[in-house]
C-alpha positions as CSV (number, residue, x, y, z in Angstrom):
1,M,2.1,11.1,-23.9
2,D,-1.0,11.2,-25.5
3,A,-3.2,8.1,-25.7
4,K,-6.3,7.4,-27.3
5,L,-9.3,6.0,-25.3
6,I,-9.1,2.7,-26.8
7,D,-5.2,2.7,-25.8
8,F,-6.3,2.1,-22.1
9,R,-7.2,-1.3,-23.0
10,N,-4.5,-2.1,-25.6
11,R,-1.6,-0.3,-24.3
12,M,-2.1,-0.3,-20.6
13,G,1.8,-1.4,-20.1
14,D,2.8,1.7,-21.9
15,I,0.6,4.1,-20.2
16,Q,1.8,2.6,-16.6
17,A,5.4,3.1,-17.8
18,A,4.7,6.7,-18.8
19,V,3.3,7.4,-15.4
20,K,5.9,5.8,-13.7
21,R,8.3,8.1,-15.5
22,R,6.2,10.9,-14.1
23,E,4.9,11.7,-17.5
24,R,1.3,13.3,-17.8
25,V,-0.7,11.1,-20.3
26,T,-3.4,13.0,-21.9
27,V,-6.1,10.6,-23.0
28,T,-8.3,11.7,-25.9
29,S,-11.5,10.7,-27.2
30,H,-12.8,11.4,-30.8
31,G,-9.6,13.7,-31.0
32,R,-10.5,15.9,-28.0
33,P,-8.8,15.6,-24.6
34,W,-10.9,13.6,-22.4
35,A,-8.7,12.7,-19.2
36,V,-5.2,13.3,-17.7
37,V,-3.5,10.4,-16.0
38,I,-0.6,11.4,-13.5
39,A,1.0,9.8,-10.7
40,W,-0.4,9.7,-7.5
41,E,2.6,11.6,-6.0
42,D,2.0,14.4,-8.4
43,Y,-1.9,14.8,-7.6
44,K,-2.5,17.9,-5.7
45,P,-6.3,18.0,-5.0
46,E,-7.9,21.6,-5.0
47,T,-9.6,22.7,-1.9
48,P,-12.0,25.4,-2.4
49,K,-11.4,28.6,-0.6
50,A,-14.1,29.6,2.1
51,S,-15.1,32.7,-0.2
52,E,-16.0,30.3,-2.9
53,F,-19.0,29.0,-1.2
54,A,-22.5,31.0,-1.7
55,A,-23.0,30.8,2.3
56,A,-19.7,32.4,3.0
57,G,-20.2,35.9,4.2
58,M,-23.7,35.6,4.7
59,W,-23.4,36.8,8.3
60,A,-20.5,39.1,7.5
61,D,-22.3,42.0,8.8
62,R,-23.2,40.6,12.3
63,D,-21.6,42.4,15.3
64,D,-21.6,39.3,17.4
65,L,-19.7,37.1,14.8
66,V,-16.7,39.1,14.9
67,N,-14.7,36.5,16.8
68,P,-16.4,33.2,15.7
69,T,-14.5,31.3,18.6
70,E,-16.0,33.6,21.4
71,Y,-19.3,33.2,19.9
72,I,-19.2,29.3,19.9
73,T,-18.0,29.5,23.5
74,R,-21.2,31.6,24.6
75,L,-23.4,29.1,22.6
76,R,-22.0,26.2,24.6
77,V,-22.4,27.7,28.2
78,R,-24.4,25.8,30.3
79,R,-27.8,27.2,30.7
80,T,-29.8,26.6,34.0
81,F,-33.4,26.8,34.3
82,A,-35.1,28.0,37.6
């Protein structure tokens, strides 16, 4: 279903009915797509991959970080001072 932005106010019942029927409602503003309304059950949030972060891989060449679990375990070892 396509709906204009003004239809949110005037035809909200129709938009809700369409979403209940699992239709995607494309909302347009000045003839251009502005938003898409879908049922919550159909929503799948996109989780970014670790490789998409700028900091990912910045320590990839370090030999002591081959096994991250072992590295963190070594960091958490209780230190004693003499």
